C-alpha positions in Angstrom: 0.0 0.0 0.0 1.2 3.5 -0.9 0.6 6.8 0.8 0.2 9.9 -1.4 1.1 13.2 0.4 0.3 16.3 -1.6 -0.6 19.9 -0.8 -3.3 20.2 -3.5 -5.5 17.8 -5.4 -6.8 19.2 -8.7 -9.0 17.8 -11.3 -7.3 17.9 -14.7 -10.7 18.5 -16.4 -13.8 20.1 -15.0 -15.8 19.3 -11.8 -14.9 17.8 -8.5 -11.9 15.4 -8.2 -13.0 11.8 -7.6 -11.2 8.8 -6.0 -11.0 5.6 -8.1 -10.0 2.0 -7.4 -7.7 -0.2 -9.5 -10.6 -1.0 -11.9 -11.2 2.8 -12.4 -14.6 2.7 -10.6 -15.4 5.7 -8.5 -15.1 4.8 -4.8 -15.4 8.3 -3.3 -15.6 11.9 -4.1 -15.6 15.3 -2.4 -18.7 17.2 -1.3 -20.0 19.1 -4.3 -22.5 21.4 -2.5 -22.3 22.8 1.0 -23.8 25.9 2.7 -23.8 27.5 6.1 -26.5 30.1 6.4 -28.7 32.0 8.9 -32.4 31.4 8.7 -33.0 34.8 10.3 -33.9 34.0 13.9 -31.4 36.3 15.6 -29.0 37.2 12.8 -30.3 38.5 9.4 -31.2 35.8 6.8 -28.3 35.0 4.5 -25.4 32.8 3.4 -22.4 32.9 5.7 -20.3 30.7 3.5 -20.8 28.1 0.8 -19.5 26.0 -2.1 -21.5 25.0 -5.1 -24.5 27.1 -4.0 -25.8 30.0 -6.1 -28.4 31.2 -3.6 -30.7 30.3 -0.7 -34.3 31.5 -0.9 -36.4 32.2 2.1 -39.9 30.8 1.3 -41.4 31.6 4.7 -40.8 30.7 8.3 -38.3 27.8 8.4 -38.8 27.0 4.7 -35.8 27.4 2.4 -34.7 26.5 -1.2 -31.0 25.8 -1.8 -30.1 26.5 -5.4 -27.0 24.7 -6.8 -24.4 26.5 -8.9 -24.3 23.4 -11.2 -27.3 21.1 -11.5 -26.9 17.5 -10.7 -27.7 14.9 -13.4 -31.2 14.4 -12.2 -33.4 14.9 -9.1 -32.5 11.4 -8.0 -28.8 11.5 -8.5 -27.8 13.2 -5.3 -28.5 13.2 -1.6 -28.3 15.9 1.1 -27.9 16.0 4.8 -28.6 19.0 7.1 -28.6 20.1 10.6 -29.7 23.4 12.3 -29.6 25.2 15.6 -32.2 27.7 16.7 -29.7 30.3 18.1 -26.5 30.9 20.1 -28.3 32.8 22.8 -29.7 30.1 25.1 -32.7 29.3 22.9 -34.3 25.9 22.4 -31.1 24.4 20.9 -31.1 21.9 18.1 -34.2 21.5 16.0 -35.2 19.1 13.3 -34.0 19.8 9.8 -35.8 17.9 7.2 -36.5 17.6 3.5 -40.2 17.6 2.6 -42.0 14.5 1.3 -43.3 16.4 -1.7 -41.1 15.1 -4.6 -41.6 18.4 -6.5 -39.4 20.0 -3.8 -36.4 18.0 -5.1 -35.0 19.1 -8.5 -31.7 18.6 -10.2 -30.8 22.3 -9.6 -32.2 22.8 -6.1 -33.7 21.2 -2.9 -36.3 22.7 -0.6 -36.0 22.0 3.1 -37.5 23.1 6.5 -36.2 23.7 10.0 -38.1 23.4 13.2 -40.5 20.6 14.1 -43.1 18.9 12.0 -45.8 20.9 13.7 -44.0 24.2 14.1 -41.4 25.7 11.7 -38.8 28.1 12.9 -36.2 30.4 11.3 -33.1 28.8 12.9 -30.1 30.9 13.2 -27.6 28.3 12.0 -28.3 25.9 9.2 -25.8 23.6 7.6 -26.4 21.5 4.4 -24.1 19.2 2.4 -24.9 17.4 -0.8 -23.1 14.8 -2.9 -24.1 13.2 -6.2 -23.5 12.8 -9.9 -23.3 15.7 -12.4 
């Protein structure tokens, strides 16, 4: 077994670098989409930092659409995980972050999500989302 030690990994073409096995099958890849944003509970709504995200839209209390800079191959070719926190000021703490069951809310170029509970949505102050998939 060999160990590769480098300072930079760069794709020689376009897109994210991928990791391949000895048969040239993809066995891993880097996260294509990530975002850290404020839902507007204490701090103003907006993106703190991101990669692969063109915008986040506030659709109402605790209801957001994350738009990707580059669309995935299809609405079924990626997956996302998310977590959120109400605020940093002694509030309720961690809340549920979930993706709605309405399939129309998942598209190749965006995903719609909610924060809060299933019975009460909230504009959480810290929201983190990561997505991986195929372009």
